[in-house]
Biotite code that builds the C-alpha atoms (Angstrom):
import biotite.structure as struc

atoms = struc.array([
    struc.Atom([24.798, -7.653, 3.461], chain_id="A", res_id=1, res_name="MET", atom_name="CA", element="C"),
    struc.Atom([23.651, -6.493, 7.214], chain_id="A", res_id=2, res_name="LYS", atom_name="CA", element="C"),
    struc.Atom([19.624, -7.303, 7.214], chain_id="A", res_id=3, res_name="GLN", atom_name="CA", element="C"),
    struc.Atom([17.926, -4.760, 8.007], chain_id="A", res_id=4, res_name="LYS", atom_name="CA", element="C"),
    struc.Atom([14.809, -4.694, 11.239], chain_id="A", res_id=5, res_name="SER", atom_name="CA", element="C"),
    struc.Atom([13.108, -2.507, 12.935], chain_id="A", res_id=6, res_name="LYS", atom_name="CA", element="C"),
    struc.Atom([14.053, -4.016, 16.203], chain_id="A", res_id=7, res_name="ASN", atom_name="CA", element="C"),
    struc.Atom([13.681, -0.991, 19.276], chain_id="A", res_id=8, res_name="MET", atom_name="CA", element="C"),
    struc.Atom([15.857, -3.443, 21.071], chain_id="A", res_id=9, res_name="ASN", atom_name="CA", element="C"),
    struc.Atom([19.264, -2.827, 19.156], chain_id="A", res_id=10, res_name="GLU", atom_name="CA", element="C"),
    struc.Atom([22.584, -0.933, 19.994], chain_id="A", res_id=11, res_name="ALA", atom_name="CA", element="C"),
    struc.Atom([22.489, 2.936, 19.331], chain_id="A", res_id=12, res_name="PRO", atom_name="CA", element="C"),
    struc.Atom([25.362, 3.863, 16.691], chain_id="A", res_id=13, res_name="MET", atom_name="CA", element="C"),
    struc.Atom([28.544, 4.636, 18.547], chain_id="A", res_id=14, res_name="CYS", atom_name="CA", element="C"),
    struc.Atom([29.730, 7.863, 18.071], chain_id="A", res_id=15, res_name="SER", atom_name="CA", element="C"),
    struc.Atom([33.078, 6.928, 17.398], chain_id="A", res_id=16, res_name="SER", atom_name="CA", element="C"),
    struc.Atom([33.136, 4.988, 15.018], chain_id="A", res_id=17, res_name="SER", atom_name="CA", element="C"),
    struc.Atom([30.059, 2.215, 13.436], chain_id="A", res_id=18, res_name="ILE", atom_name="CA", element="C"),
    struc.Atom([30.860, -0.894, 14.992], chain_id="A", res_id=19, res_name="LEU", atom_name="CA", element="C"),
    struc.Atom([26.302, -1.213, 16.095], chain_id="A", res_id=20, res_name="SER", atom_name="CA", element="C"),
    struc.Atom([24.785, 0.732, 13.624], chain_id="A", res_id=21, res_name="PRO", atom_name="CA", element="C"),
    struc.Atom([20.941, 1.608, 14.748], chain_id="A", res_id=22, res_name="TYR", atom_name="CA", element="C"),
    struc.Atom([18.289, 3.127, 12.856], chain_id="A", res_id=23, res_name="TRP", atom_name="CA", element="C"),
    struc.Atom([14.656, 3.276, 14.732], chain_id="A", res_id=24, res_name="ARG", atom_name="CA", element="C"),
    struc.Atom([11.723, 3.292, 11.945], chain_id="A", res_id=25, res_name="GLY", atom_name="CA", element="C"),
    struc.Atom([8.622, 4.019, 12.858], chain_id="A", res_id=26, res_name="SER", atom_name="CA", element="C"),
    struc.Atom([6.143, 0.587, 12.738], chain_id="A", res_id=27, res_name="SER", atom_name="CA", element="C"),
    struc.Atom([4.345, 1.570, 9.363], chain_id="A", res_id=28, res_name="ALA", atom_name="CA", element="C"),
    struc.Atom([6.547, -1.579, 7.861], chain_id="A", res_id=29, res_name="ILE", atom_name="CA", element="C"),
    struc.Atom([4.347, -3.962, 11.045], chain_id="A", res_id=30, res_name="TRP", atom_name="CA", element="C"),
    struc.Atom([0.969, -2.418, 9.716], chain_id="A", res_id=31, res_name="HIS", atom_name="CA", element="C"),
    struc.Atom([1.748, -3.367, 6.418], chain_id="A", res_id=32, res_name="ILE", atom_name="CA", element="C"),
    struc.Atom([2.620, -6.636, 6.674], chain_id="A", res_id=33, res_name="GLY", atom_name="CA", element="C"),
    struc.Atom([-0.415, -7.332, 8.847], chain_id="A", res_id=34, res_name="GLU", atom_name="CA", element="C"),
    struc.Atom([-2.758, -5.636, 6.068], chain_id="A", res_id=35, res_name="GLY", atom_name="CA", element="C"),
    struc.Atom([-1.086, -8.221, 3.838], chain_id="A", res_id=36, res_name="LEU", atom_name="CA", element="C"),
    struc.Atom([-1.096, -11.200, 5.598], chain_id="A", res_id=37, res_name="SER", atom_name="CA", element="C"),
    struc.Atom([-5.099, -9.875, 6.692], chain_id="A", res_id=38, res_name="GLU", atom_name="CA", element="C"),
    struc.Atom([-5.901, -9.877, 2.350], chain_id="A", res_id=39, res_name="ILE", atom_name="CA", element="C"),
    struc.Atom([-4.198, -12.919, 1.581], chain_id="A", res_id=40, res_name="ALA", atom_name="CA", element="C"),
    struc.Atom([-5.993, -14.482, 4.356], chain_id="A", res_id=41, res_name="GLU", atom_name="CA", element="C"),
    struc.Atom([-9.539, -13.347, 3.381], chain_id="A", res_id=42, res_name="LYS", atom_name="CA", element="C"),
    struc.Atom([-9.087, -13.068, -0.739], chain_id="A", res_id=43, res_name="LEU", atom_name="CA", element="C"),
    struc.Atom([-8.933, -16.851, -0.177], chain_id="A", res_id=44, res_name="LYS", atom_name="CA", element="C"),
    struc.Atom([-12.780, -15.808, 1.969], chain_id="A", res_id=45, res_name="GLN", atom_name="CA", element="C"),
    struc.Atom([-13.713, -14.458, 0.035], chain_id="A", res_id=46, res_name="LEU", atom_name="CA", element="C"),
    struc.Atom([-13.581, -16.862, -2.861], chain_id="A", res_id=47, res_name="GLU", atom_name="CA", element="C"),
    struc.Atom([-16.087, -19.891, -0.783], chain_id="A", res_id=48, res_name="VAL", atom_name="CA", element="C"),
    struc.Atom([-18.139, -16.693, -0.198], chain_id="A", res_id=49, res_name="ALA", atom_name="CA", element="C"),
    struc.Atom([-19.301, -16.263, -3.513], chain_id="A", res_id=50, res_name="TYR", atom_name="CA", element="C"),
    struc.Atom([-19.991, -19.571, -4.023], chain_id="A", res_id=51, res_name="ASP", atom_name="CA", element="C"),
    struc.Atom([-22.072, -20.555, -0.867], chain_id="A", res_id=52, res_name="ASN", atom_name="CA", element="C"),
    struc.Atom([-23.879, -16.906, -1.783], chain_id="A", res_id=53, res_name="ARG", atom_name="CA", element="C"),
    struc.Atom([-23.934, -18.169, -6.335], chain_id="A", res_id=54, res_name="GLU", atom_name="CA", element="C"),
    struc.Atom([-25.995, -21.416, -4.420], chain_id="A", res_id=55, res_name="GLU", atom_name="CA", element="C"),
    struc.Atom([-28.216, -20.276, -2.021], chain_id="A", res_id=56, res_name="ARG", atom_name="CA", element="C"),
    struc.Atom([-28.756, -17.400, -4.720], chain_id="A", res_id=57, res_name="LEU", atom_name="CA", element="C"),
    struc.Atom([-29.499, -20.309, -7.020], chain_id="A", res_id=58, res_name="GLU", atom_name="CA", element="C"),
    struc.Atom([-32.126, -22.037, -4.591], chain_id="A", res_id=59, res_name="GLN", atom_name="CA", element="C"),
    struc.Atom([-33.749, -18.597, -3.284], chain_id="A", res_id=60, res_name="PHE", atom_name="CA", element="C"),
    struc.Atom([-34.330, -17.573, -6.904], chain_id="A", res_id=61, res_name="TYR", atom_name="CA", element="C"),
    struc.Atom([-35.811, -21.021, -7.617], chain_id="A", res_id=62, res_name="GLU", atom_name="CA", element="C"),
    struc.Atom([-37.810, -20.834, -4.978], chain_id="A", res_id=63, res_name="LEU", atom_name="CA", element="C"),
    struc.Atom([-38.710, -17.584, -5.465], chain_id="A", res_id=64, res_name="ASN", atom_name="CA", element="C"),
    struc.Atom([-39.302, -16.758, -8.948], chain_id="A", res_id=65, res_name="PRO", atom_name="CA", element="C"),
    struc.Atom([-41.215, -13.535, -8.686], chain_id="A", res_id=66, res_name="HIS", atom_name="CA", element="C"),
    struc.Atom([-37.374, -11.590, -7.689], chain_id="A", res_id=67, res_name="PHE", atom_name="CA", element="C"),
    struc.Atom([-36.552, -12.471, -10.654], chain_id="A", res_id=68, res_name="LEU", atom_name="CA", element="C"),
    struc.Atom([-37.670, -9.291, -12.768], chain_id="A", res_id=69, res_name="ASP", atom_name="CA", element="C"),
    struc.Atom([-38.346, -7.044, -9.891], chain_id="A", res_id=70, res_name="ASN", atom_name="CA", element="C"),
    struc.Atom([-35.828, -5.378, -8.560], chain_id="A", res_id=71, res_name="ASP", atom_name="CA", element="C"),
    struc.Atom([-37.140, -3.043, -6.230], chain_id="A", res_id=72, res_name="GLU", atom_name="CA", element="C"),
    struc.Atom([-39.030, -5.781, -4.111], chain_id="A", res_id=73, res_name="LEU", atom_name="CA", element="C"),
    struc.Atom([-36.011, -7.711, -4.460], chain_id="A", res_id=74, res_name="LEU", atom_name="CA", element="C"),
    struc.Atom([-34.388, -4.812, -2.462], chain_id="A", res_id=75, res_name="VAL", atom_name="CA", element="C"),
    struc.Atom([-36.544, -5.228, -0.400], chain_id="A", res_id=76, res_name="LYS", atom_name="CA", element="C"),
    struc.Atom([-36.557, -8.520, 0.682], chain_id="A", res_id=77, res_name="SER", atom_name="CA", element="C"),
    struc.Atom([-34.500, -9.826, 4.183], chain_id="A", res_id=78, res_name="SER", atom_name="CA", element="C"),
    struc.Atom([-33.700, -13.147, 3.568], chain_id="A", res_id=79, res_name="GLU", atom_name="CA", element="C"),
    struc.Atom([-32.461, -11.396, -0.235], chain_id="A", res_id=80, res_name="TYR", atom_name="CA", element="C"),
    struc.Atom([-29.755, -9.035, 1.627], chain_id="A", res_id=81, res_name="TRP", atom_name="CA", element="C"),
    struc.Atom([-28.949, -12.337, 4.604], chain_id="A", res_id=82, res_name="GLU", atom_name="CA", element="C"),
    struc.Atom([-27.906, -14.357, 1.083], chain_id="A", res_id=83, res_name="ILE", atom_name="CA", element="C"),
    struc.Atom([-25.742, -11.716, -0.450], chain_id="A", res_id=84, res_name="VAL", atom_name="CA", element="C"),
    struc.Atom([-24.135, -9.987, 2.425], chain_id="A", res_id=85, res_name="SER", atom_name="CA", element="C"),
    struc.Atom([-21.418, -12.208, 3.553], chain_id="A", res_id=86, res_name="PRO", atom_name="CA", element="C"),
    struc.Atom([-19.390, -11.785, 0.937], chain_id="A", res_id=87, res_name="PHE", atom_name="CA", element="C"),
    struc.Atom([-20.211, -7.871, 0.022], chain_id="A", res_id=88, res_name="ALA", atom_name="CA", element="C"),
    struc.Atom([-18.875, -7.486, 3.690], chain_id="A", res_id=89, res_name="ASN", atom_name="CA", element="C"),
    struc.Atom([-15.923, -9.674, 2.851], chain_id="A", res_id=90, res_name="LEU", atom_name="CA", element="C"),
    struc.Atom([-14.855, -7.127, 0.196], chain_id="A", res_id=91, res_name="ARG", atom_name="CA", element="C"),
    struc.Atom([-15.594, -3.914, 1.813], chain_id="A", res_id=92, res_name="GLU", atom_name="CA", element="C"),
    struc.Atom([-12.963, -5.324, 4.286], chain_id="A", res_id=93, res_name="GLN", atom_name="CA", element="C"),
    struc.Atom([-10.740, -6.361, 1.900], chain_id="A", res_id=94, res_name="ILE", atom_name="CA", element="C"),
    struc.Atom([-10.435, -2.597, 0.224], chain_id="A", res_id=95, res_name="LYS", atom_name="CA", element="C"),
    struc.Atom([-10.071, -1.278, 3.673], chain_id="A", res_id=96, res_name="LEU", atom_name="CA", element="C"),
    struc.Atom([-6.967, -2.655, 4.621], chain_id="A", res_id=97, res_name="ARG", atom_name="CA", element="C"),
    struc.Atom([-6.391, -2.115, 1.472], chain_id="A", res_id=98, res_name="VAL", atom_name="CA", element="C"),
    struc.Atom([-5.985, 1.481, 1.801], chain_id="A", res_id=99, res_name="GLU", atom_name="CA", element="C"),
    struc.Atom([-4.348, 1.791, 4.915], chain_id="A", res_id=100, res_name="ARG", atom_name="CA", element="C"),
    struc.Atom([-2.094, -0.529, 3.277], chain_id="A", res_id=101, res_name="THR", atom_name="CA", element="C"),
    struc.Atom([-0.966, 1.688, 0.664], chain_id="A", res_id=102, res_name="ILE", atom_name="CA", element="C"),
    struc.Atom([-0.608, 4.413, 3.281], chain_id="A", res_id=103, res_name="VAL", atom_name="CA", element="C"),
    struc.Atom([1.510, 2.452, 5.485], chain_id="A", res_id=104, res_name="MET", atom_name="CA", element="C"),
    struc.Atom([3.546, 1.402, 2.921], chain_id="A", res_id=105, res_name="ALA", atom_name="CA", element="C"),
    struc.Atom([4.086, 5.346, 1.166], chain_id="A", res_id=106, res_name="ALA", atom_name="CA", element="C"),
    struc.Atom([4.990, 6.033, 5.406], chain_id="A", res_id=107, res_name="ILE", atom_name="CA", element="C"),
    struc.Atom([7.518, 3.060, 4.998], chain_id="A", res_id=108, res_name="GLU", atom_name="CA", element="C"),
    struc.Atom([8.968, 4.672, 1.643], chain_id="A", res_id=109, res_name="ALA", atom_name="CA", element="C"),
    struc.Atom([9.672, 8.237, 3.270], chain_id="A", res_id=110, res_name="GLU", atom_name="CA", element="C"),
    struc.Atom([10.902, 6.623, 6.663], chain_id="A", res_id=111, res_name="ASN", atom_name="CA", element="C"),
    struc.Atom([13.646, 4.311, 4.248], chain_id="A", res_id=112, res_name="ASN", atom_name="CA", element="C"),
    struc.Atom([14.348, 8.746, 2.217], chain_id="A", res_id=113, res_name="ILE", atom_name="CA", element="C"),
    struc.Atom([14.799, 9.580, 5.649], chain_id="A", res_id=114, res_name="ASN", atom_name="CA", element="C"),
    struc.Atom([16.802, 6.684, 6.725], chain_id="A", res_id=115, res_name="MET", atom_name="CA", element="C"),
    struc.Atom([19.214, 6.730, 3.840], chain_id="A", res_id=116, res_name="VAL", atom_name="CA", element="C"),
    struc.Atom([20.078, 10.357, 4.069], chain_id="A", res_id=117, res_name="CYS", atom_name="CA", element="C"),
    struc.Atom([21.187, 10.679, 7.612], chain_id="A", res_id=118, res_name="VAL", atom_name="CA", element="C"),
    struc.Atom([23.391, 8.036, 6.988], chain_id="A", res_id=119, res_name="TYR", atom_name="CA", element="C"),
    struc.Atom([25.197, 9.151, 3.809], chain_id="A", res_id=120, res_name="ASN", atom_name="CA", element="C"),
    struc.Atom([25.324, 13.325, 4.832], chain_id="A", res_id=121, res_name="PHE", atom_name="CA", element="C"),
    struc.Atom([25.839, 15.024, 7.881], chain_id="A", res_id=122, res_name="ARG", atom_name="CA", element="C"),
    struc.Atom([23.600, 15.546, 10.099], chain_id="A", res_id=123, res_name="ARG", atom_name="CA", element="C"),
    struc.Atom([23.708, 19.667, 9.481], chain_id="A", res_id=124, res_name="GLU", atom_name="CA", element="C"),
    struc.Atom([21.738, 18.600, 6.252], chain_id="A", res_id=125, res_name="MET", atom_name="CA", element="C"),
    struc.Atom([19.643, 16.257, 7.174], chain_id="A", res_id=126, res_name="THR", atom_name="CA", element="C"),
    struc.Atom([18.163, 19.437, 9.310], chain_id="A", res_id=127, res_name="GLU", atom_name="CA", element="C"),
    struc.Atom([17.794, 21.213, 5.793], chain_id="A", res_id=128, res_name="ILE", atom_name="CA", element="C"),
    struc.Atom([16.991, 18.543, 3.610], chain_id="A", res_id=129, res_name="ILE", atom_name="CA", element="C"),
    struc.Atom([13.968, 17.207, 6.340], chain_id="A", res_id=130, res_name="GLU", atom_name="CA", element="C"),
    struc.Atom([12.219, 19.840, 5.637], chain_id="A", res_id=131, res_name="LYS", atom_name="CA", element="C"),
    struc.Atom([11.696, 18.671, 1.936], chain_id="A", res_id=132, res_name="LEU", atom_name="CA", element="C"),
    struc.Atom([9.264, 15.707, 0.080], chain_id="A", res_id=133, res_name="SER", atom_name="CA", element="C"),
    struc.Atom([10.341, 12.500, -0.078], chain_id="A", res_id=134, res_name="PRO", atom_name="CA", element="C"),
    struc.Atom([10.115, 13.089, -3.696], chain_id="A", res_id=135, res_name="THR", atom_name="CA", element="C"),
    struc.Atom([12.094, 15.797, -3.598], chain_id="A", res_id=136, res_name="GLU", atom_name="CA", element="C"),
    struc.Atom([14.102, 13.537, -0.857], chain_id="A", res_id=137, res_name="LYS", atom_name="CA", element="C"),
    struc.Atom([14.994, 11.628, -3.604], chain_id="A", res_id=138, res_name="PHE", atom_name="CA", element="C"),
    struc.Atom([16.614, 13.379, -6.049], chain_id="A", res_id=139, res_name="VAL", atom_name="CA", element="C"),
    struc.Atom([18.835, 15.369, -3.570], chain_id="A", res_id=140, res_name="MET", atom_name="CA", element="C"),
    struc.Atom([19.996, 11.744, -3.330], chain_id="A", res_id=141, res_name="LEU", atom_name="CA", element="C"),
    struc.Atom([20.464, 11.090, -6.829], chain_id="A", res_id=142, res_name="GLY", atom_name="CA", element="C"),
    struc.Atom([22.068, 14.049, -7.176], chain_id="A", res_id=143, res_name="SER", atom_name="CA", element="C"),
    struc.Atom([24.512, 14.233, -4.073], chain_id="A", res_id=144, res_name="ILE", atom_name="CA", element="C"),
    struc.Atom([25.311, 10.303, -4.303], chain_id="A", res_id=145, res_name="LEU", atom_name="CA", element="C"),
    struc.Atom([25.234, 9.290, -7.927], chain_id="A", res_id=146, res_name="THR", atom_name="CA", element="C"),
    struc.Atom([25.998, 13.020, -9.430], chain_id="A", res_id=147, res_name="ASN", atom_name="CA", element="C"),
    struc.Atom([22.577, 12.433, -11.913], chain_id="A", res_id=148, res_name="ARG", atom_name="CA", element="C"),
    struc.Atom([18.820, 13.514, -12.317], chain_id="A", res_id=149, res_name="ASN", atom_name="CA", element="C"),
    struc.Atom([16.034, 10.623, -11.359], chain_id="A", res_id=150, res_name="VAL", atom_name="CA", element="C"),
    struc.Atom([13.449, 12.063, -11.836], chain_id="A", res_id=151, res_name="LYS", atom_name="CA", element="C"),
    struc.Atom([13.229, 10.348, -15.056], chain_id="A", res_id=152, res_name="GLY", atom_name="CA", element="C"),
    struc.Atom([13.638, 6.473, -13.788], chain_id="A", res_id=153, res_name="VAL", atom_name="CA", element="C"),
    struc.Atom([11.314, 4.493, -13.060], chain_id="A", res_id=154, res_name="ALA", atom_name="CA", element="C"),
    struc.Atom([11.096, 4.762, -9.096], chain_id="A", res_id=155, res_name="GLU", atom_name="CA", element="C"),
    struc.Atom([10.509, 8.384, -9.058], chain_id="A", res_id=156, res_name="TYR", atom_name="CA", element="C"),
    struc.Atom([6.541, 7.797, -10.986], chain_id="A", res_id=157, res_name="ALA", atom_name="CA", element="C"),
    struc.Atom([6.118, 4.570, -8.627], chain_id="A", res_id=158, res_name="GLN", atom_name="CA", element="C"),
    struc.Atom([7.093, 7.089, -5.258], chain_id="A", res_id=159, res_name="LEU", atom_name="CA", element="C"),
    struc.Atom([5.394, 9.992, -6.740], chain_id="A", res_id=160, res_name="GLN", atom_name="CA", element="C"),
    struc.Atom([1.944, 8.279, -7.189], chain_id="A", res_id=161, res_name="ALA", atom_name="CA", element="C"),
    struc.Atom([2.232, 6.331, -3.497], chain_id="A", res_id=162, res_name="LEU", atom_name="CA", element="C"),
    struc.Atom([2.767, 9.693, -1.934], chain_id="A", res_id=163, res_name="MET", atom_name="CA", element="C"),
    struc.Atom([-0.012, 11.214, -4.132], chain_id="A", res_id=164, res_name="LYS", atom_name="CA", element="C"),
    struc.Atom([-2.289, 8.524, -3.186], chain_id="A", res_id=165, res_name="TYR", atom_name="CA", element="C"),
    struc.Atom([-1.549, 8.952, 0.915], chain_id="A", res_id=166, res_name="ARG", atom_name="CA", element="C"),
    struc.Atom([-1.996, 13.287, 0.921], chain_id="A", res_id=167, res_name="ASN", atom_name="CA", element="C"),
    struc.Atom([-5.051, 12.767, -0.588], chain_id="A", res_id=168, res_name="ALA", atom_name="CA", element="C"),
    struc.Atom([-6.066, 10.442, 1.725], chain_id="A", res_id=169, res_name="PHE", atom_name="CA", element="C"),
    struc.Atom([-4.648, 12.140, 4.387], chain_id="A", res_id=170, res_name="ALA", atom_name="CA", element="C"),
    struc.Atom([-6.092, 15.814, 3.895], chain_id="A", res_id=171, res_name="HIS", atom_name="CA", element="C"),
    struc.Atom([-9.214, 13.407, 3.256], chain_id="A", res_id=172, res_name="GLY", atom_name="CA", element="C"),
    struc.Atom([-10.008, 13.215, -0.691], chain_id="A", res_id=173, res_name="HIS", atom_name="CA", element="C"),
    struc.Atom([-11.332, 10.333, -2.304], chain_id="A", res_id=174, res_name="ASN", atom_name="CA", element="C"),
    struc.Atom([-7.955, 8.679, -3.925], chain_id="A", res_id=175, res_name="THR", atom_name="CA", element="C"),
    struc.Atom([-9.533, 7.633, -7.171], chain_id="A", res_id=176, res_name="ASP", atom_name="CA", element="C"),
    struc.Atom([-9.901, 11.861, -8.055], chain_id="A", res_id=177, res_name="ARG", atom_name="CA", element="C"),
    struc.Atom([-8.909, 14.873, -8.414], chain_id="A", res_id=178, res_name="PRO", atom_name="CA", element="C"),
    struc.Atom([-7.194, 16.689, -5.535], chain_id="A", res_id=179, res_name="VAL", atom_name="CA", element="C"),
    struc.Atom([-7.044, 20.024, -6.766], chain_id="A", res_id=180, res_name="LYS", atom_name="CA", element="C"),
    struc.Atom([-10.406, 21.758, -5.407], chain_id="A", res_id=181, res_name="THR", atom_name="CA", element="C"),
    struc.Atom([-12.688, 20.510, -2.998], chain_id="A", res_id=182, res_name="LEU", atom_name="CA", element="C"),
    struc.Atom([-15.176, 21.201, -5.306], chain_id="A", res_id=183, res_name="HIS", atom_name="CA", element="C"),
    struc.Atom([-13.796, 17.976, -8.065], chain_id="A", res_id=184, res_name="HIS", atom_name="CA", element="C"),
    struc.Atom([-13.520, 15.909, -5.443], chain_id="A", res_id=185, res_name="ASN", atom_name="CA", element="C"),
    struc.Atom([-16.408, 15.800, -3.452], chain_id="A", res_id=186, res_name="HIS", atom_name="CA", element="C"),
    struc.Atom([-19.365, 17.134, -4.917], chain_id="A", res_id=187, res_name="LEU", atom_name="CA", element="C"),
    struc.Atom([-19.055, 15.746, -8.599], chain_id="A", res_id=188, res_name="ILE", atom_name="CA", element="C"),
    struc.Atom([-19.799, 12.294, -8.998], chain_id="A", res_id=189, res_name="HIS", atom_name="CA", element="C"),
    struc.Atom([-17.715, 10.075, -11.031], chain_id="A", res_id=190, res_name="PRO", atom_name="CA", element="C"),
    struc.Atom([-18.085, 9.038, -14.546], chain_id="A", res_id=191, res_name="GLU", atom_name="CA", element="C"),
    struc.Atom([-17.419, 5.355, -12.458], chain_id="A", res_id=192, res_name="LYS", atom_name="CA", element="C"),
    struc.Atom([-16.341, 4.341, -9.559], chain_id="A", res_id=193, res_name="TYR", atom_name="CA", element="C"),
    struc.Atom([-13.491, 3.048, -8.227], chain_id="A", res_id=194, res_name="SER", atom_name="CA", element="C"),
    struc.Atom([-14.627, -1.022, -8.325], chain_id="A", res_id=195, res_name="GLU", atom_name="CA", element="C"),
    struc.Atom([-13.148, -4.119, -6.144], chain_id="A", res_id=196, res_name="PHE", atom_name="CA", element="C"),
    struc.Atom([-11.239, -5.209, -9.025], chain_id="A", res_id=197, res_name="PRO", atom_name="CA", element="C"),
    struc.Atom([-9.616, -1.697, -9.531], chain_id="A", res_id=198, res_name="GLU", atom_name="CA", element="C"),
    struc.Atom([-8.412, -1.818, -5.288], chain_id="A", res_id=199, res_name="GLU", atom_name="CA", element="C"),
    struc.Atom([-7.268, -5.118, -5.913], chain_id="A", res_id=200, res_name="LEU", atom_name="CA", element="C"),
    struc.Atom([-4.765, -3.654, -9.372], chain_id="A", res_id=201, res_name="GLU", atom_name="CA", element="C"),
    struc.Atom([-4.491, -0.960, -7.064], chain_id="A", res_id=202, res_name="LYS", atom_name="CA", element="C"),
    struc.Atom([-2.228, -2.868, -3.914], chain_id="A", res_id=203, res_name="LEU", atom_name="CA", element="C"),
    struc.Atom([-0.564, -5.153, -6.454], chain_id="A", res_id=204, res_name="LYS", atom_name="CA", element="C"),
    struc.Atom([0.625, -1.385, -8.530], chain_id="A", res_id=205, res_name="GLU", atom_name="CA", element="C"),
    struc.Atom([1.108, 0.802, -4.931], chain_id="A", res_id=206, res_name="LEU", atom_name="CA", element="C"),
    struc.Atom([3.078, -1.807, -3.218], chain_id="A", res_id=207, res_name="VAL", atom_name="CA", element="C"),
    struc.Atom([4.620, -3.799, -5.854], chain_id="A", res_id=208, res_name="GLY", atom_name="CA", element="C"),
    struc.Atom([5.547, 0.191, -5.849], chain_id="A", res_id=209, res_name="GLY", atom_name="CA", element="C"),
    struc.Atom([6.967, 0.984, -2.621], chain_id="A", res_id=210, res_name="PHE", atom_name="CA", element="C"),
    struc.Atom([9.733, -2.624, -3.160], chain_id="A", res_id=211, res_name="PHE", atom_name="CA", element="C"),
    struc.Atom([11.155, -0.814, -6.088], chain_id="A", res_id=212, res_name="LYS", atom_name="CA", element="C"),
    struc.Atom([11.055, 2.494, -4.573], chain_id="A", res_id=213, res_name="VAL", atom_name="CA", element="C"),
    struc.Atom([12.896, 1.527, -1.616], chain_id="A", res_id=214, res_name="ASN", atom_name="CA", element="C"),
    struc.Atom([15.510, -0.761, -3.153], chain_id="A", res_id=215, res_name="SER", atom_name="CA", element="C"),
    struc.Atom([15.760, 2.284, -5.787], chain_id="A", res_id=216, res_name="PHE", atom_name="CA", element="C"),
    struc.Atom([17.052, 4.577, -2.812], chain_id="A", res_id=217, res_name="VAL", atom_name="CA", element="C"),
    struc.Atom([19.101, 2.124, -0.837], chain_id="A", res_id=218, res_name="ARG", atom_name="CA", element="C"),
    struc.Atom([20.789, 1.054, -3.691], chain_id="A", res_id=219, res_name="SER", atom_name="CA", element="C"),
    struc.Atom([22.072, 4.407, -4.029], chain_id="A", res_id=220, res_name="MET", atom_name="CA", element="C"),
    struc.Atom([23.721, 4.557, -0.523], chain_id="A", res_id=221, res_name="SER", atom_name="CA", element="C"),
    struc.Atom([27.462, 5.214, -0.259], chain_id="A", res_id=222, res_name="LYS", atom_name="CA", element="C"),
    struc.Atom([26.572, 3.564, 3.425], chain_id="A", res_id=223, res_name="ASN", atom_name="CA", element="C"),
    struc.Atom([26.951, -1.019, 3.125], chain_id="A", res_id=224, res_name="GLU", atom_name="CA", element="C"),
    struc.Atom([24.162, -0.810, 5.920], chain_id="A", res_id=225, res_name="TYR", atom_name="CA", element="C"),
    struc.Atom([22.296, 2.194, 5.019], chain_id="A", res_id=226, res_name="ALA", atom_name="CA", element="C"),
    struc.Atom([22.207, -0.147, 1.383], chain_id="A", res_id=227, res_name="LYS", atom_name="CA", element="C"),
    struc.Atom([21.211, -3.555, 3.170], chain_id="A", res_id=228, res_name="GLY", atom_name="CA", element="C"),
    struc.Atom([18.770, -4.889, 2.419], chain_id="A", res_id=229, res_name="GLU", atom_name="CA", element="C"),
    struc.Atom([15.859, -5.084, 4.883], chain_id="A", res_id=230, res_name="SER", atom_name="CA", element="C"),
    struc.Atom([14.593, -8.467, 6.300], chain_id="A", res_id=231, res_name="GLY", atom_name="CA", element="C"),
    struc.Atom([11.386, -7.082, 6.559], chain_id="A", res_id=232, res_name="ASP", atom_name="CA", element="C"),
    struc.Atom([10.107, -6.364, 3.638], chain_id="A", res_id=233, res_name="GLU", atom_name="CA", element="C"),
    struc.Atom([11.775, -9.132, 2.234], chain_id="A", res_id=234, res_name="GLU", atom_name="CA", element="C"),
    struc.Atom([9.169, -11.219, 4.258], chain_id="A", res_id=235, res_name="ASP", atom_name="CA", element="C"),
    struc.Atom([6.269, -9.434, 2.746], chain_id="A", res_id=236, res_name="LEU", atom_name="CA", element="C"),
    struc.Atom([7.174, -9.866, -1.001], chain_id="A", res_id=237, res_name="LYS", atom_name="CA", element="C"),
    struc.Atom([6.202, -13.528, -1.094], chain_id="A", res_id=238, res_name="PRO", atom_name="CA", element="C"),
    struc.Atom([2.229, -12.422, 0.740], chain_id="A", res_id=239, res_name="ILE", atom_name="CA", element="C"),
    struc.Atom([2.184, -9.642, -2.132], chain_id="A", res_id=240, res_name="LEU", atom_name="CA", element="C"),
    struc.Atom([3.048, -12.627, -4.717], chain_id="A", res_id=241, res_name="GLU", atom_name="CA", element="C"),
    struc.Atom([0.464, -15.059, -2.399], chain_id="A", res_id=242, res_name="GLU", atom_name="CA", element="C"),
    struc.Atom([-2.814, -11.883, -3.148], chain_id="A", res_id=243, res_name="ILE", atom_name="CA", element="C"),
    struc.Atom([-1.149, -10.964, -7.089], chain_id="A", res_id=244, res_name="GLU", atom_name="CA", element="C"),
    struc.Atom([-2.015, -15.550, -7.263], chain_id="A", res_id=245, res_name="ALA", atom_name="CA", element="C"),
    struc.Atom([-5.196, -15.439, -5.471], chain_id="A", res_id=246, res_name="ASN", atom_name="CA", element="C"),
    struc.Atom([-6.143, -12.243, -7.238], chain_id="A", res_id=247, res_name="MET", atom_name="CA", element="C"),
    struc.Atom([-7.025, -13.261, -11.225], chain_id="A", res_id=248, res_name="LEU", atom_name="CA", element="C"),
    struc.Atom([-10.561, -14.903, -9.912], chain_id="A", res_id=249, res_name="ILE", atom_name="CA", element="C"),
    struc.Atom([-11.803, -11.343, -9.302], chain_id="A", res_id=250, res_name="TRP", atom_name="CA", element="C"),
    struc.Atom([-9.830, -9.158, -12.357], chain_id="A", res_id=251, res_name="VAL", atom_name="CA", element="C"),
    struc.Atom([-10.285, -11.521, -15.274], chain_id="A", res_id=252, res_name="ASN", atom_name="CA", element="C"),
])
């Protein structure tokens, strides 16, 4: 089965017959790849930074025992912040890349849905479907191509989660808070703020769901080209697996 990639130099599809299929996707898949690669590398750096922080803090408290029970004095110490900042900054960098990677995964999922629509439906129909949300397009694909209601499948819920995250982020909302009202999202303190391990779990859940959604959408295709697995995605799965292995130290 043909391995699709987002190669901008692929020849366009002939009007008379599908001799050389073509789909020019967005660059979102490359952002996902870059994001996952950076997260995997920075997780390795984070473990080193943590060990270095702990070693330096131990020396710091040995030389400054009066800081042990005085947090007010501790936060005013420039030496203390010099020790803890590298680890904290690296963790924040990972969090930012997690957010961007999830958003790009949602965008790429819609791109894949659009491709399957275009390769399976007539042009006049796809122009109507384009006005629908990704989850609505997903339901249409299931209804028309498989004659079933796909709202009950796990992949539908995974697509919903991706789009909920993307929409909250794109509209300037906090992704970990209800977005029904600006007041609730921006003015009410959450009982618990999202912590670093939870951000890593969110990456695992949503990007893992992204791969499953795309595979399910392609499985519904009647067109062989649109049905083929993506070589780009296959290259990214081992990176996510590496991240999952390296994140165990932070989530357990």
